[in-house]
N, C-alpha and C positions, 0 to 999 in steps of 0.2 A: 700954132699948135691947136689941134682940134680937141674939143672936150667930148668925151664919150662916157656917159654915165658918171660924170663927175671926176673922171680920171684923165690924166694927160695921155694922149695916144701918140706914140712915136713910131716912125718907120724903122725897120731893122737897121738901116745905115745910121740913123740917129742914135739908136740904142747902142750900137757898136762904138760909135764915137764917144758917147757919154761914159761908157764903161772903160774905154781906153784912157780917157782924160782922168778919170778917178784913179785908175790903176797907176798911171804915171805920177799923179799927185801923191798917192800913198807911198810909192817907191822913193820919192824925194824927201820923205819925212826924216827928221833927225833920228839917230840911232836909238836914243832913249825912248822917244815917243813910239817908235816902231816896236821896240822890245816890250813896252808896256801894253801895247795893243795885242801882241802875241800872248802875253801872260793872261790878259783878260779873255782872249779867245779860248785859251786852254781851260781856264776856270769855268767859262760858260759851257764848254763841252763836258767838263766833269760834272757840273750841276745837272745838265740835261740827261746825260747818258749813264751816269753811275749813281746808284742809290746808296743810302747809308748802310743798308744791309748787304751790299755787294752784288745785288742782282742787276741784270741788264733789262732794259725795256723790251 
């Protein structure tokens, strides 16, 4: 892998392969773990997008 400005540079095919591997790995997680990830994602969405006074960003 080539280093470009201190970051790893990947070809589009390599990026697609990595994303696919991560997606398959996440899909194979146990139901409880996957459910907790979903809850955490919903909470993160709520924290970022909803304010305590009900206004939206």
